[in-house]
C-alpha positions, 0 to 999 in steps of 0.5 A: 728544710725550706719553709715551702717543703715544710709547708708541702709535708705538713699539707699532705699529712693533713690530707692523709689523716683527712683521708676516709680510706686511712680512717677505714684502715686506722678502724680496721687495725684497731679491730684487729688488735682489740680482738688479738688482745681480747683472746690473749689474757691481760695483765699476767706475769711475764712468766706466764706467757712464756710458761703458757705460751712458749716462744709466741710468748716471747712474741706477745711480750716483744709487742706489748700483747699482754697489756694491749690497751695501755702500750703507747702504739695502741693509744697513739692509734686511738690519738689519731683516729680521734684526731681524724673525727 
């Protein structure tokens, strides 16, 4: 990758992060995931999710929705929001 391509990539990334549309989309996603995190009980043992929810319990565990506010992807979104502000 040439230096010009790297600069162009960094400039495009910077423009995306400073975009108003990106902030609104990120806030919407964070709000939606936070709502899901409020609806699903947090921090229970895995067997409780499987017993209470069945197959969706496996999906909850696979995506970390059993402890959504401490998952890397959720904290990453918050970090992007902090960088953008």
